[in-house]
C-alpha angles and dihedrals in degrees: 000000000000118000115262092242091058092048090048091048091051091049090048092051092047091048091049091052092049091048091048091050092050092045091048092053093049091053094042120126097207125196115202114198117208105191093208142063120279117280102039132104097271091048091049090048093049093049091046090053089049092049095049096044092053094042090053092043090235092139134024092234139350126200126192118215121192119210110175130194147090099014093306096309093113089056091043091054092050091047092050094046101038110036107049111156094001108139093185097072136083129183123208115216141129146152093352093060093052091063096036092058089057096042094048095039086232117204089215128057141194089256088074094063130060120262111226106166148322106240114174145020127198135185118238125239135200120212140180130195110277091244093053117122086227108095103166142021088256090059090053092047090054091051090050092050091049095052119346093190093061094056112082125193124200122205146121129310124331112274094020129121092275091054092046090048091052090051092047090050092051091049093047089050089059099255131115106283092198088065096056111145101225127171113201124210127187095217137037093235093059095049091046091054090052092051096046089046092055092240092130134035098234141359130223129201145116115305094249094059095060101029095096093051091047092052089046090056095243098110133038118216111219100179149348127217097229119116089235134023115281112253111264094010128114094200109118121229120242088238094060088051091058096259115123100223123130118157141149130200117220130197130201145174128238133190126226122281117270099019115152128243093263092053092046091050092049092051091045092052091046092053092045090054089046096054092046094050125107091234092057093046089053090051092051089053093047093048098041091238122149120230106247100163110170119167125229104277100048090036090057089054092046091050093055091050092046093051089054092047096047092047090053093048093048091049091049094053093042099248092125134014 
């Protein structure tokens, strides 16, 4: 048995490390990079993280920086090249970036930054203007089968979850998915304007981005990508309308490249406290996001599997060779 003084010393050291980590977080000046224009899902996620961290007094200050372009790969390149070893930065990204890296043949990849955690999942939704002659997903499927080129879909960056969803919808409708007519926008505000202005046939995004316009009677939801109807919602799933389309969008946070184990641990503990906080749980409820918290090690494994899956899907629908 170890002497009491050694046990006490070990407990003291462990307690000191824990106290130092907590104190470090509370004095942290955190920068949260949203690699997209204001208004979209990544921007909303970054600002929600900022809001919860400050409300819970988990950091001294948190600043959101938007870097738009090429499905997040412009922001990724700046993050890779400009933040090495900086333990005070987080980047929000997710499913969209996996595809965008392939579509844009990006010279940088997610393997160059440090996985911290997956934090949310969200079902996708498809909408049309409320005055559109399209009333259901079946109506849209018929239009796609008649002439796929005349049906335009608006969504986020090329190669992202919205783009993949459009291609999967076209394929499930019985048309050539490689010919999907997709219009990419770097921010949610721009795509919403195109949909409301009747410049596209349908819009695709996460449920939270269009929910306000649906409730206001400006947009009509024609389907969600969940396997079953969302509790309390009257929006039908694609599956119940005879269209085989089930998909979820996930979002995550990464640390800078080249951070050390202590910095990675501090960021991981910060994010864990964030996702367990009352403020964050309230945000999830408000936004309609599902809690998908997965810490660094299992998230890293998930990411590798997801990259393989997304590559296969994009090859199948002709988005990449």
